[in-house]
Every structure is written in C-alpha cells, then in structure tokens.
Short mmCIF file of the C-alpha atoms (twelve columns), coordinates in Angstrom:
data_MODEL
# 
_entry.id   MODEL 
# 
loop_
_atom_site.group_PDB 
_atom_site.id 
_atom_site.type_symbol 
_atom_site.label_atom_id 
_atom_site.label_alt_id 
_atom_site.label_comp_id 
_atom_site.label_asym_id 
_atom_site.label_seq_id 
_atom_site.Cartn_x 
_atom_site.Cartn_y 
_atom_site.Cartn_z 
_atom_site.pdbx_PDB_model_num 
ATOM 1  C CA . MET A 1  12.638 39.655 -14.842 1 
ATOM 2  C CA . SER A 2  15.237 37.513 -15.742 1 
ATOM 3  C CA . GLU A 3  15.149 35.191 -18.516 1 
ATOM 4  C CA . PHE A 4  16.110 31.972 -15.622 1 
ATOM 5  C CA . ALA A 5  13.667 34.086 -13.649 1 
ATOM 6  C CA . ALA A 6  10.472 34.065 -15.961 1 
ATOM 7  C CA . GLU A 7  11.611 30.678 -17.382 1 
ATOM 8  C CA . LEU A 8  11.575 29.124 -13.599 1 
ATOM 9  C CA . GLN A 9  8.101  30.889 -13.028 1 
ATOM 10 C CA . ALA A 10 6.452  29.298 -16.536 1 
ATOM 11 C CA . ARG A 11 8.059  26.025 -14.834 1 
ATOM 12 C CA . VAL A 12 6.390  26.477 -11.586 1 
ATOM 13 C CA . ASP A 13 3.068  27.670 -13.202 1 
ATOM 14 C CA . GLU A 14 3.098  24.551 -15.625 1 
ATOM 15 C CA . VAL A 15 3.715  22.019 -12.445 1 
ATOM 16 C CA . ASP A 16 1.398  23.509 -10.448 1 
ATOM 17 C CA . ALA A 17 -1.397 22.822 -12.789 1 
ATOM 18 C CA . GLU A 18 -0.370 19.763 -13.225 1 
ATOM 19 C CA . LEU A 19 -0.710 18.542 -9.458  1 
ATOM 20 C CA . MET A 20 -4.190 20.706 -9.234  1 
ATOM 21 C CA . ARG A 21 -5.293 18.843 -12.231 1 
ATOM 22 C CA . ALA A 22 -4.058 15.445 -10.850 1 
ATOM 23 C CA . HIS A 23 -4.943 16.034 -7.256  1 
ATOM 24 C CA . ALA A 24 -8.076 16.663 -9.079  1 
ATOM 25 C CA . ALA A 25 -8.702 13.370 -10.209 1 
ATOM 26 C CA . PHE A 26 -7.871 11.522 -7.237  1 
ATOM 27 C CA . ASP A 27 -4.403 10.531 -8.947  1 
ATOM 28 C CA . ASP A 28 -1.731 10.077 -6.149  1 
ATOM 29 C CA . HIS A 29 1.078  8.733  -8.020  1 
ATOM 30 C CA . ALA A 30 1.440  11.574 -9.706  1 
ATOM 31 C CA . VAL A 31 0.793  14.111 -6.801  1 
ATOM 32 C CA . GLU A 32 3.331  12.699 -5.522  1 
ATOM 33 C CA . VAL A 33 5.493  12.685 -8.139  1 
ATOM 34 C CA . LEU A 34 4.769  16.489 -9.375  1 
ATOM 35 C CA . THR A 35 4.461  17.562 -5.232  1 
ATOM 36 C CA . GLY A 36 8.342  16.200 -5.951  1 
ATOM 37 C CA . ARG A 37 8.728  17.992 -8.557  1 
ATOM 38 C CA . LEU A 38 7.452  21.609 -7.538  1 
ATOM 39 C CA . GLU A 39 9.747  21.316 -4.360  1 
ATOM 40 C CA . ASN A 40 12.637 21.101 -6.711  1 
ATOM 41 C CA . LEU A 41 11.789 24.088 -8.938  1 
ATOM 42 C CA . LEU A 42 10.638 26.440 -5.171  1 
ATOM 43 C CA . ARG A 43 14.411 24.616 -3.743  1 
ATOM 44 C CA . ILE A 44 16.590 26.040 -6.925  1 
ATOM 45 C CA . ALA A 45 13.888 29.535 -7.029  1 
ATOM 46 C CA . ASP A 46 15.851 29.748 -2.920  1 
ATOM 47 C CA . GLN A 47 18.313 28.786 -3.799  1 
ATOM 48 C CA . HIS A 48 19.629 31.462 -6.931  1 
ATOM 49 C CA . HIS A 49 16.915 34.115 -5.015  1 
ATOM 50 C CA . VAL A 50 14.253 33.832 -7.381  1 
ATOM 51 C CA . ASP A 51 10.356 35.350 -5.858  1 
ATOM 52 C CA . VAL A 52 8.399  32.556 -7.430  1 
ATOM 53 C CA . ARG A 53 4.832  32.148 -6.683  1 
ATOM 54 C CA . TYR A 54 2.222  29.340 -7.242  1 
ATOM 55 C CA . PRO A 55 -1.405 30.117 -6.903  1 
ATOM 56 C CA . SER A 56 -2.304 25.896 -5.404  1 
ATOM 57 C CA . ASP A 57 -1.348 24.840 -2.119  1 
ATOM 58 C CA . TRP A 58 -0.466 21.261 -2.276  1 
ATOM 59 C CA . ALA A 59 3.049  21.677 -1.963  1 
ATOM 60 C CA . GLN A 60 2.547  23.374 1.273   1 
# 
C-alpha cells in the first residue's frame, strides 16, 4: 500500500470512528459535517483508484 493510500485509509478510519460516536450521541450537526468529510475522502479515493474500506455504514 502506498503512503498516500495508507494516509487516506487512516483518515477514513478516523472520520468513521468520529461519525459513529456522533451518531451514538445523537449529534445531528456533527453527523452531517462528518458525513460530508467521509464522502469527500471516499470521492478522493475513487478519483485516485484507491480501495478504502470503512466499517460503519453511516455515509450510505
């Protein structure tokens, strides 16, 4: 895995974990902001043909 792909995966993992915490806390604003961040990261991954995974499904 390239350094770019590894960093992108790490950022996806961080945002995903924050998103799960915000969802559990019923923090709608944080969920909205973090969902946008996750979508941006996934878009970047797609544009650069980097396969990232994320355990939660909040962004879908």
